[in-house]
C-alpha distance (Angstrom), angle and dihedral (degrees) to the residues before:
residue distance angle dihedral
M1 . . .
K2 3.80 . .
L3 3.78 123.6 .
Y4 3.78 123.0 -171.5
I5 3.79 116.2 -140.5
K6 3.79 125.7 -160.0
N7 3.83 121.1 -143.1
M8 3.81 96.6 25.9
V9 3.79 96.1 136.2
C10 3.80 106.4 148.9
D11 3.78 145.4 25.4
R12 3.80 90.4 -93.7
C13 3.81 89.3 56.9
K14 3.80 89.3 51.8
M15 3.79 89.9 51.5
V16 3.82 93.4 49.9
V17 3.80 92.9 48.3
K18 3.82 91.8 45.8
N19 3.82 91.6 50.8
E20 3.80 93.3 47.3
I21 3.79 93.9 48.6
E22 3.79 92.0 47.4
N23 3.83 90.9 46.5
L24 3.80 87.0 56.8
G25 3.81 88.1 57.2
Y26 3.80 101.1 -105.1
S27 3.80 126.3 132.9
L28 3.76 117.9 -132.5
V29 3.78 127.3 -145.0
K30 3.82 93.1 -169.7
V31 3.78 143.7 -15.5
E32 3.80 119.4 -149.3
L33 3.78 132.5 164.5
G34 3.79 104.5 -69.0
E35 3.78 95.6 -2.4
I36 3.79 141.0 75.6
E37 3.76 129.3 -177.4
L38 3.77 118.2 -150.6
N39 3.78 122.8 -151.5
Q40 3.81 91.2 -128.6
E41 3.78 142.4 32.2
I42 3.80 115.3 -97.2
T43 3.79 134.7 -152.7
D44 3.80 124.9 -117.6
I45 3.81 89.0 -104.8
Q46 3.81 91.2 53.4
K47 3.80 90.2 47.3
K48 3.80 90.0 51.8
D49 3.82 89.6 51.0
I50 3.81 90.2 52.2
K51 3.82 90.3 48.0
L52 3.81 92.4 52.3
N53 3.80 92.9 48.1
L54 3.79 94.3 48.6
E55 3.81 93.2 45.7
K56 3.82 88.6 65.3
F57 3.80 86.7 67.7
G58 3.82 96.8 43.5
F59 3.80 97.2 -97.3
E60 3.80 126.7 127.0
V61 3.78 130.6 -157.8
I62 3.80 107.1 -130.1
D63 3.77 117.8 -141.8
D64 3.79 107.0 172.7
K65 3.80 122.7 77.4
R66 3.81 96.7 -129.5
S67 3.80 93.0 54.5
R68 3.81 90.4 47.4
I69 3.80 90.8 54.3
I70 3.81 91.5 49.3
E71 3.80 90.5 49.7
L72 3.82 91.1 48.0
I73 3.81 90.2 52.4
K74 3.79 91.6 49.2
N75 3.77 93.2 47.2
K76 3.82 93.1 49.1
L77 3.80 89.7 50.6
I78 3.81 93.8 45.8
D79 3.79 91.2 49.3
L80 3.80 89.9 47.8
V81 3.81 93.1 52.6
Q82 3.79 96.6 39.8
N83 3.78 99.1 42.1
K84 3.79 117.1 6.2
N85 3.80 112.0 23.1
A86 3.78 95.7 119.6
D87 3.81 87.4 55.2
L88 3.81 94.2 59.6
D89 3.78 101.2 119.2
K90 3.80 97.9 167.9
N91 3.75 136.2 44.5
L92 3.79 119.5 -75.2
S93 3.80 95.5 -111.4
L94 3.81 92.0 55.5
F95 3.81 91.4 44.8
L96 3.82 92.0 54.4
S97 3.79 94.7 41.7
E98 3.79 91.7 52.6
N99 3.81 95.4 42.7
L100 3.81 95.4 46.4
N101 3.82 97.6 32.9
Q102 3.79 92.0 -130.9
D103 3.78 137.7 112.5
Y104 3.80 110.0 -88.8
S105 3.80 95.2 -137.1
K106 3.82 89.9 58.2
L107 3.80 91.1 47.4
S108 3.78 91.3 47.0
N109 3.81 94.7 48.3
L110 3.80 92.7 47.2
F111 3.80 92.7 47.1
S112 3.81 93.3 49.0
E113 3.79 91.8 46.0
I114 3.80 94.8 50.7
E115 3.82 101.4 32.8
G116 3.81 99.8 33.4
V117 3.80 91.5 -131.8
S118 3.79 133.5 79.4
I119 3.79 122.1 -102.9
E120 3.80 89.2 -116.5
K121 3.81 92.9 53.2
Y122 3.81 90.8 47.7
F123 3.82 89.8 49.8
I124 3.80 91.6 49.9
N125 3.81 90.2 50.1
L126 3.81 90.2 51.9
K127 3.79 90.9 50.0
I128 3.81 92.1 49.0
E129 3.81 90.7 51.6
K130 3.80 88.5 51.8
V131 3.81 89.7 49.2
K132 3.82 89.2 52.1
E133 3.80 90.1 50.5
L134 3.79 92.1 50.3
I135 3.81 92.6 46.2
I136 3.81 90.8 51.4
Y137 3.82 91.2 50.0
D138 3.82 87.2 53.9
E139 3.81 94.3 -156.0
L140 3.80 100.0 114.8
S141 3.79 133.3 53.4
F142 3.79 119.4 -121.3
S143 3.80 88.0 -106.1
E144 3.81 91.0 54.8
I145 3.80 90.9 47.1
A146 3.82 90.5 50.4
D147 3.82 90.5 51.1
L148 3.79 93.4 45.2
L149 3.81 92.7 52.5
N150 3.79 95.2 42.7
Y151 3.81 97.8 -110.9
S152 3.79 114.4 157.2
S153 3.82 91.2 -131.7
V154 3.80 144.3 -11.6
A155 3.81 87.3 -102.7
H156 3.82 90.4 57.7
L157 3.80 90.8 48.8
S158 3.82 91.4 47.1
N159 3.81 93.7 48.7
Q160 3.79 92.9 49.0
F161 3.82 92.1 44.0
K162 3.81 92.1 51.7
K163 3.80 92.2 45.2
I164 3.83 91.2 55.0
T165 3.82 102.5 34.8
G166 3.79 103.6 25.0
F167 3.81 89.3 -125.7
T168 3.75 134.1 92.7
P169 3.81 113.1 -119.7
T170 3.82 89.1 -111.9
H171 3.80 92.2 53.2
F172 3.79 90.9 45.4
K173 3.81 89.2 53.1
Q174 3.81 89.8 54.2
I175 3.82 94.7 51.0
K176 3.78 108.0 87.6
E177 3.82 96.8 -169.2
A178 3.80 95.1 50.1
K179 3.80 109.5 134.0
R180 3.74 131.0 -147.4
T181 3.79 125.4 -140.8
Q182 3.79 118.9 -120.3
I183 3.80 110.9 -112.8
D184 3.79 93.1 -126.6
K185 3.84 88.6 56.3
L186 3.82 94.6 58.0
């Protein structure tokens, strides 16, 4: 049985959810961002118990189809930015359509309706948060960051960064108290 989980945005989230489900005595077939698959069917009472346990950690079990689709979109985009962005060899709309087996215009309309922001804007915000993270770590040059996140140039990265944050990447790097936004708050 599959359950869809909101706010699973990283490997640590997957680990927490996996541990909690196993502590409740359930066997898992797989754990992915935003999704778990149990080895057995569960009752509504068992599902409610899982919901209550996961809510303690800021996760939600998603029941309705529209919310599941939104969460799938977010998780695909988060995974793309965190792990595979340099590998994106097609445009974002084609990537999502192929990965979710749905028409992009339907995905886009649903996402905008529910989230109040376009998929593209959400994706840009995720990328900018990743740029902030990489700038704070101070291990890569701006050119390396641009390459890693599939920007066409440092100028493109800088323009987009300034448009979203109000700062140039260089100025952001100089500000010690600059804060990042949690991915699940975007």
